[in-house]
C-alpha positions in Angstrom: 9.1 -4.5 -16.1 7.1 -1.3 -14.8 9.5 1.2 -13.8 9.4 2.1 -17.6 7.3 3.0 -20.6 4.3 0.2 -22.0 6.2 1.2 -25.6 9.6 -0.2 -24.4 8.4 -3.4 -22.5 10.3 -6.3 -24.0 10.7 -10.1 -24.0 13.3 -10.0 -21.8 10.7 -7.9 -19.3 8.3 -10.8 -19.7 10.9 -13.3 -18.9 11.1 -11.4 -15.4 7.8 -12.6 -14.6 8.6 -16.1 -14.5 12.0 -15.2 -13.2 10.3 -13.7 -10.5 7.6 -15.6 -10.1 5.5 -12.8 -10.3 2.2 -12.7 -8.5 -1.6 -10.9 -9.6 -2.0 -8.3 -6.8 -4.1 -5.0 -6.9 -2.1 -3.2 -9.6 -1.3 -5.9 -12.1 -3.4 -9.3 -13.8 -2.6 -12.2 -16.2 -5.0 -13.0 -18.7 -4.7 -16.4 -21.5 -6.4 -14.8 -24.0 -7.6 -11.9 -24.8 -11.1 -10.6 -22.5 -14.1 -9.4 -24.6 -15.0 -5.9 -24.8 -16.9 -5.6 -21.1 -14.4 -7.7 -19.4 -11.7 -5.7 -20.5 -13.6 -2.5 -20.0 -14.5 -3.6 -16.0 -10.7 -4.5 -15.5 -9.3 -1.3 -16.7 -11.5 1.0 -15.2 -11.2 -0.8 -12.0 -7.6 -0.1 -12.1 -8.1 3.3 -13.0 -10.4 3.7 -10.1 -8.2 1.6 -7.5 -4.5 2.4 -7.7 -3.6 2.4 -11.8 -2.5 -1.4 -12.8 -1.6 -3.5 -16.0 -3.3 -5.9 -17.4 -0.7 -8.6 -18.7 -2.2 -10.4 -21.8 -0.9 -13.9 -23.2 -0.1 -15.1 -20.0 -1.2 -18.0 -17.6 -1.7 -18.3 -13.7 -1.5 -21.6 -12.2 -4.8 -21.1 -10.2 -3.2 -19.2 -7.0 -2.4 -15.9 -9.2 1.5 -17.0 -9.6 2.6 -17.2 -13.5 3.3 -20.3 -14.6 4.0 -20.2 -18.4 4.0 -17.0 -20.9 2.5 -19.1 -23.9 1.2 -16.0 -25.8 -1.5 -15.5 -28.6 -1.1 -14.4 -32.2 -0.9 -11.2 -33.5 -4.0 -9.4 -33.4 -4.3 -6.8 -35.8 -5.3 -3.3 -34.8 -5.1 -4.7 -31.2 -4.1 -1.0 -29.8 -6.6 0.9 -31.6 -9.4 -1.2 -30.8 -8.6 -1.1 -27.2 -8.1 2.3 -27.1 -12.0 3.0 -28.8 -13.4 0.4 -26.4 -11.6 2.8 -23.4 -13.3 6.1 -25.1 -16.3 4.8 -26.3 -17.2 2.5 -23.7 -16.5 4.3 -20.3 -17.7 7.6 -18.9 -15.3 9.5 -18.8 -13.2 7.7 -20.9 -10.4 5.7 -20.1 -6.7 6.6 -21.1 -4.8 3.4 -21.7 -1.1 2.7 -22.9 -1.1 -0.4 -25.2 2.2 -1.6 -26.1 2.9 -3.5 -29.5 3.1 -7.2 -29.7 5.5 -8.4 -27.7 7.2 -11.8 -28.9 6.6 -14.1 -26.0 10.2 -15.5 -24.0 8.5 -19.1 -24.4 7.2 -19.7 -27.9 9.1 -17.8 -30.6 5.6 -17.6 -33.0 3.4 -16.1 -30.4 2.8 -12.5 -28.7 2.3 -10.5 -25.9 0.5 -7.5 -25.1 0.3 -5.0 -21.9 -2.0 -2.6 -21.0 -1.6 0.1 -19.0 -3.7 2.7 -16.8 -3.3 5.0 -14.6 -5.1 5.8 -11.3 -7.4 8.7 -12.5 -7.9 12.2 -11.3 -11.5 11.6 -13.1 -12.5 8.6 -11.1 -15.2 7.4 -10.6 -15.2 5.8 -13.8 -18.1 4.0 -14.6 -18.9 1.6 -18.0 -21.7 2.7 -20.4 -25.2 0.8 -20.6 -25.7 1.0 -16.9 -22.9 -1.8 -16.5 -21.8 0.3 -13.0 -18.3 1.4 -11.4 -15.6 -1.2 -10.5 -12.9 -1.0 -8.2 -10.2 -3.4 -7.7 -10.7 -5.6 -4.9 -10.4 -9.1 -2.8 -13.1 -8.6 -0.8 -14.8 -12.0 -1.2 -12.7 -14.1 -3.0 -9.2 -13.4 -1.6 -8.2 -12.9 -5.2 -7.6 -9.3 -6.8 -11.0 -8.5 -9.0 -13.0 -6.1 -10.2 -15.8 -5.7 -8.2 -18.9 -3.7 -8.1 -18.7 -0.4 -6.1 -20.7 0.0 -3.4 -22.1 3.5 -2.6 -20.1 3.8 0.4 -16.6 2.8 -1.8 -17.7 5.9 -4.4 -18.0 8.2 -1.7 -14.8 7.1 -0.6 -13.0 7.1 -4.0 -14.1 10.8 -4.3 -12.9 11.8 -0.5 -9.8 10.4 -1.6 -9.2 12.3 -4.4 -9.8 14.5 -2.8 -7.4 14.6 -0.4 -4.8 13.3 -2.7 -5.6 16.8 -4.7 -6.0 18.5 -1.5 -2.0 17.1 -0.7 -0.3 18.6 -4.1 -2.0 22.1 -3.3 -0.5 22.1 0.1 3.0 21.1 -1.0 2.9 23.4 -4.0 1.5 26.3 -1.9 4.3 25.6 0.6 7.0 25.7 -1.5 6.3 28.7 -2.6 5.8 30.0 1.1 9.9 28.8 1.5 10.7 30.9 -1.1 8.9 34.0 -0.5 9.8 33.7 3.4 14.2 32.8 2.1 14.2 35.7 -0.1 12.0 38.8 1.9 13.9 37.3 5.1 17.8 37.9 3.2 17.4 40.6 0.3 17.9 43.2 2.3 21.4 41.4 4.3 22.1 40.1 0.9 22.6 43.4 -1.1 18.9 43.9 -2.9 17.4 46.7 -3.6 15.2 48.9 -0.5 12.0 48.1 -2.2 12.6 45.0 -2.3 12.9 41.5 -4.6 11.8 42.2 -8.0 10.1 40.0 -10.6 10.5 36.1 -9.9 9.1 33.1 -11.5 8.7 29.3 -10.1 8.9 26.3 -12.1 7.0 23.2 -9.9 7.3 19.8 -11.2 5.1 17.3 -9.3 3.0 14.1 -9.9 -0.8 14.9 -10.6 -1.6 12.3 -8.0 1.1 12.2 -4.9 -0.8 9.4 -3.1 2.4 8.0 -2.0 6.5 9.0 -0.9 8.7 8.2 -3.7 11.4 8.1 -1.3 12.5 8.5 2.4 13.3 11.7 4.1 17.4 10.6 4.0 17.1 9.3 0.2 15.7 12.9 -0.9 18.6 14.7 0.6 21.2 12.5 -0.4 19.4 13.1 -4.0 19.8 16.8 -3.2 23.1 16.2 -2.5 24.2 14.4 -5.6 22.1 15.5 -8.4 24.1 17.9 -10.2 23.9 18.7 -14.0 26.1 20.6 -16.4 25.7 24.4 -16.6 28.3 27.0 -17.9 31.5 26.5 -15.4 29.6 26.0 -12.3 27.1 23.2 -12.7 23.5 22.9 -11.4 22.6 23.5 -8.5 25.5 25.5 -7.8 27.5 24.4 -4.1 28.6 27.2 -2.2 32.2 27.1 -1.1 31.6 29.4 1.6 28.5 28.4 3.0 26.6 25.2 3.8 23.7 25.8 1.2 21.7 22.6 2.0 19.0 22.3 4.3 15.7 20.3 5.6 12.5 21.1 6.3 9.4 19.2 6.6 9.2 16.3 4.4 12.1 18.0 1.7 15.8 18.6 1.3 16.5 22.4 0.1 19.3 24.4 -1.8 19.7 28.1 -1.1 21.0 30.0 -3.9 21.8 27.2 -6.5 21.2 30.0 -9.4 21.8 33.7 -7.4 21.3 34.9 -4.1 17.3 34.8 -4.4 17.0 31.7 -6.0 15.8 28.3 -4.3 15.2 24.5 -4.8 13.1 22.0 -2.9 12.5 18.4 -3.8 10.5 16.3 -1.1 9.5 12.8 -0.7 6.1 13.2 -2.2 8.1 14.0 -5.5 7.9 17.6 -5.8 10.2 19.2 -7.6 10.5 23.2 -7.3 12.9 25.6 -8.5 12.4 29.5 -7.9 14.7 32.6 -9.1 14.2 36.1 -9.4 14.8 36.8 -12.7 15.1 40.7 -12.9 18.3 42.2 -13.3 19.0 46.1 -14.2 15.2 46.8 -14.3 14.8 44.0 -17.0 13.7 40.5 -17.4 16.3 38.8 -20.7 14.3 36.4 -22.3 17.0 34.3 -23.1 18.3 34.1 -19.9 14.5 33.0 -18.6 14.4 30.5 -21.0 18.2 29.0 -20.1 16.6 28.5 -16.9 13.5 26.3 -18.0 15.6 24.2 -20.1 17.7 24.1 -17.2 15.5 23.3 -14.6 13.7 20.5 -16.9 17.2 18.8 -16.9 17.7 18.7 -13.9 13.9 17.0 -13.4 14.6 14.4 -15.3 17.5 13.6 -13.8 15.9 12.9 -10.4 12.7 11.0 -12.3 15.5 8.7 -13.7 16.9 8.6 -10.4 13.2 7.8 -8.3 11.8 5.8 -11.2 8.9 8.2 -11.1 6.8 7.0 -14.0 3.5 8.6 -13.4 1.1 11.3 -14.7 2.8 14.7 -13.7 1.6 18.5 -13.5 4.0 21.5 -14.4 3.4 24.8 -13.2 5.1 28.0 -14.0 4.6 30.8 -12.0 5.3 34.8 -12.0 5.1 37.5 -9.6 6.3 41.2 -9.7 6.0 41.3 -13.3 4.0 44.2 -14.6 5.8 47.1 -15.8 9.4 44.8 -15.8 10.0 45.0 -19.7 11.2 41.7 -21.1 14.5 41.7 -23.5 15.2 39.9 -26.6 17.7 41.0 -29.0 17.3 39.1 -32.2 20.5 38.2 -34.4 21.6 41.3 -35.9 18.6 43.2 -34.9 18.1 45.6 -31.7 16.8 44.8 -28.4 13.0 44.7 -28.2 11.2 45.3 -25.0 7.5 44.3 -23.9 6.3 44.2 -20.6 3.0 43.2 -18.9 0.7 46.6 -18.7 -2.0 45.0 -16.1 -1.2 41.5 -14.9 1.7 41.5 -11.5 1.5 37.7 -11.9 0.0 34.6 -14.2 0.2 31.0 -13.5 0.6 28.6 -16.5 0.0 24.3 -16.2 0.4 21.8 -18.2 -0.3 18.4 -17.8 2.1 16.1 -19.4 3.6 12.4 -18.4 7.1 11.4 -17.0 8.2 10.1 -20.6 7.3 13.8 -21.8 9.8 15.3 -19.5 12.5 12.7 -19.8 12.4 12.8 -23.6 10.9 15.8 -24.7 12.1 18.2 -22.0 12.8 21.0 -24.9 9.7 20.8 -26.7 8.1 21.5 -23.3 10.5 24.2 -22.6 9.1 26.1 -26.1 5.3 25.1 -25.2 5.7 27.0 -21.6 7.8 30.1 -23.6 4.9 30.2 -25.9 2.2 30.6 -23.1 4.8 33.2 -21.5 5.0 35.6 -24.7 1.3 35.7 -25.1 1.0 36.6 -21.6 3.5 39.6 -22.2 1.2 41.0 -25.2 4.2 39.3 -27.4 1.7 37.5 -29.8 3.8 37.9 -32.8 6.9 36.3 -31.7 4.5 32.9 -30.8 3.3 33.2 -34.7 6.6 33.7 -35.7 7.5 30.6 -34.2 4.5 28.5 -35.1 5.2 29.1 -38.7 8.7 27.7 -38.1 6.6 24.6 -37.1 4.2 24.5 -39.6 7.2 24.9 -42.4 10.0 22.7 -40.8 
C-alpha cells in the first residue's frame, strides 16, 4: 500500500491492512473518525518532523495499535481542500500533505476512508501556529507512537539530523562528479581524445532529497545496474561492451563505464543516487537534439530503476555543464538552416529541480522539456524558450 502514490490507493490496499494485521508505528497511525484541526496538525507535523508518515481515517484499532476493523466514515465534502488549507495556514513553515479521494471501505459499501501522507521535511522543525509547539513522533512515555512536544535537545537533534542528511546528499553528488572527472581525464589520451583534454560535458543527477536510509544493499545495486536496460537506438542503454568488462564497483556504488560513448559514466548507489555523465562536444560543437535525446534516455532509465526499487519519495534533479564557454550549440530546425549559439561568459552552470518520484515516473518528458528551457536560457537562446512557451499556451 505504501509503495504507491496516495492518489492511487484502492479498497484492496486497505484490505491488505486487515490481512496483514497492520500495526501503528512511527510512520503510520489509524483514526476511527476525522480528528479536529489541532489534532490533525499535531499528527501531520510530527510525521514531517520525524520520518514522514501516513494517517489513515476510517480505521479502528484494538487498543494495542493493531488494526481491528475498517468501518469507514461518511463522505466529507471538501475534505482534501480542508486538510491542505489547515496544513498551509496552521503550521510554520506550511506542511505539504498528499490527501486521497474518498476510498470505499472494504467492510462497508456505504462508508469511505481517507489517507493523508506527509513526507519527512527538509523545512523541519515545523511548528503549529498560535504557540502550540513543535511535535515529533515518539513512544517515549506510552510505548505507543504518538505526537509529543519536542524538547530543546530534540529540536537541536532534528536540525543536526537534517544537516547530516544534507551533507550526505552533497557528498555523494560531489563524489560522483569527481569519479567522472577522474575517469575521463585518466582515460582521455589513451582513448583517442584531443591533446587539449575533454571537451564540453554534462551530468544529470537524480537523487532522493533526503537520503536518510539505504534503498538497497550493495549487491542489489550491482544486480540492478547489470540487468536494467532500456531501448535506445540499436544498442540499448546502458551500452554493454563486447570487448571489455565495463561494470565496476566502488564504495557504496556500482558503475558502468562508457555507457554512451568513450567518455561517459553511469553510477547507481545504495542511497538511491542515479548519476549520468558524458562528453557532449563533438567536432567542436554541441548538437541540441542529441543533448535532449540523452536527457530523455537518462530520465527513462532512472524511472525504470525507481520502479524496480519502489523509490517513492521527494527527489532532486541536478543538471550540470562544464567546459561549455565558446562551444557552439547547433540546431537545425525543420527546413531551416543550422543555428549556433554559445555561452559567452560562463564555463559551467547548474540547474536544480525539486520534484516528486511521481513526476519522474509519469511526466519524464515534461521534466526533460523544463530542463531544456533552462539550458536554452542559459545559452542566451531565449527566443527559443519564448517560442516553446507560446506553443504551450496555444495548445
